[in-house]
N, C-alpha and C positions, 0 to 999 in steps of 0.2 A: 675386362680382358678382351683382346682383339685377336682375330685369326690372322693368318699369313697375308690375306688379301686386304687387310685393314678394316674389315667389318667387325662389329662388336659381337662377341660370342654369347649366346644365351639371352640376348636382349631383343625386344621387338623392334621392328623397323622404326626409324626416327619419325616418319610421317605418322604412324600409329601412335607413338608416344606423345607427340605434340597434340594430336587430337584428344588423347586421354587427359593430358594436362588441362586443356581448355575445358573439357567436360567436368573434370574434378573442380576446377576453379569456379565454374558456373554453378555447380551443385553447392559448393561451400558458400558462395555469395547468396544463393537463395536460402540456404539454411540460416545464415546469420541475419538475413532480412526478415526471417519469420515466415516465408512462403512455404506452405506445405507442412507447417508445424502445428500440431494440435496442442493448445494450452492444457497441460496435464490436469490441473485442478480448477480451471477458470469457472466451470459451471457447477462443480460439485463442492466447492469450498477448499480450503487449504489444510494441509496437514499441520498439526501443532508442532511448535518448536520452542526451545527455551531461549533462542537468540532473538534479537530485535527483528531481523529479516530472515525469511526463509526463501532460498533460491530454489525455484521449482525446475527451471530449465536454464542452464548456464547463460547468464546475461540476458535472458529473454523476459522472464516474469518473476516478480518478487512480491510477496504478500507481507505487509508491514502493519504493525499496530502502533508505531512510534514515529511521529514526525516532529518531536520536540527535541530541540538541540540546545535548550537552555542549560547552562552549567549548574544552575541552582534549582533545576526542576520546577521552574515557574511556568506552568503550561495550562492549557485548556483541556479538559477531559470530557469525553463523551462516553456515557455508560449505556450498555445494551438494555438493561432492565433495572428495576428498583425492587427493594424489599417491601414488606408490609408497612414499614414506617415512612416509605417514600424516599429512601436514600439509595444511591447507586450501590451495585452489588459486587464490584470488583472485576467485571469483564469490560475492558475499556479500550479506548483509542486516545492517544495524547498528541497535542500539536501546539506549537507556538508560532504558527505562520498561517497565511491565507491558503485556503484549499478551494480552488475553483470548482472542483467536483469531489463529492464524497465517495465516488467510485474509485478514484485514483488519478494517476497522471502518467504520461509517457515522457521519458527522458531521451531526447534526440541524440545527445552526445554519446550515451552508453547504449542506445537502442534497447532500453529496458522499460517494460511496462510495470508500473507499481499499482497494486490493488490495496486499498485501505480496509483493514479488518479489525474486529475486536479480538482481544486475547485475554486470558485469565491471569490476573496477578503478575503480569510480566513487568509492569512498571511499579515500583515500590509503593507509590501513593495509592494506586488502585488496590493493592493487596492490603494496605494498612487500615483502610476503612471499610473495605468490602466484606460481605458475608461469606465469601469464598465460593459462591455459586458459579457454575461453569456455563450456564445457559448463554447461547450466542457466541461462544468462543469459535473463531474461524469464520464468522458471518461478516458480510460487507457492512460497513458503517452506514452506507447510503440507505435511507428510509428504514433504519433499524434502531436509531438512538431514542432513548426515553428520558435521559437525564444529562444535565451539563454541570460542570464544576470548574470555575475559573480560578486557578492559582497563579495566573499571570498578572503582571502589573498593567497590562493593556486591556481594553474592553474586547470582548469577542461576541460576534453576532452569528447566529445560525439561520440560514435561509431555506425557504421552501424549494427554490429552483437553483440550478447550477448558475455559475457566474454572478453570485451575490444578488439574485433577483427574487422578487415576490415577497410574501410575508416573512417576517423575521422576529427573532427574540434576542435581546441583548443581555449579556452577562457582564456586569461591571467586575473589577478586580475583587477577589475573595468572595465571590457569590456562588451559590449553587441552587439548583432547582430543576423541576420537571420541565420538559420542552413544551408543555401545554399543547396548543393546537398543532405544533410541529412534531409531536411525538410520532415516530415512524414515518415522518414526511420531511426529513432533512436531506438537502442535496449539496450544500456548500457552506463554508464558514469563512469569516474574515476577522482578522485581528487589527485593531487600530488604536491610536492614542485616545484615551478618554478626554473629553473637553470639560473644563471647569470643575 
């Protein structure tokens, strides 16, 4: 609404409004870029959820236990711990792809940080053979895995360092076993076609 002299009634002067707009736009840009945002659960673990991914902060941080997109669930499984018989216990992380870092990855397109964690029985194959223990649920998979189970048609290798470097152990298709010397020392994994 305007007064008789053409000025807007009840609104701040245009110069102040433009300055406020600029300040608000700058604040929003910093917020979306992650400046000044404290990751809610980055150091203390993630809250449990029944979904594949738990959004902790809108588009900023996601904790996930599932990087397997195979329609027939042919994936590589990392287990947090084993039972007395040496078999995985149902707290797992699944993947059918290369993982340069078992900590997670950053998606530049969506400006989202993904952290890889173990979850209890979220993936049906974990629940079907596990003992139902919840030890390790919500923990990072990096340097926390004890057991590997390859249900994929490709070989999977687990490495001591990030970027597929250092000592490694290979799991051919349909194999399972302890990580041996890499138990709790896993930092990356790679899927590749098995030769011969």
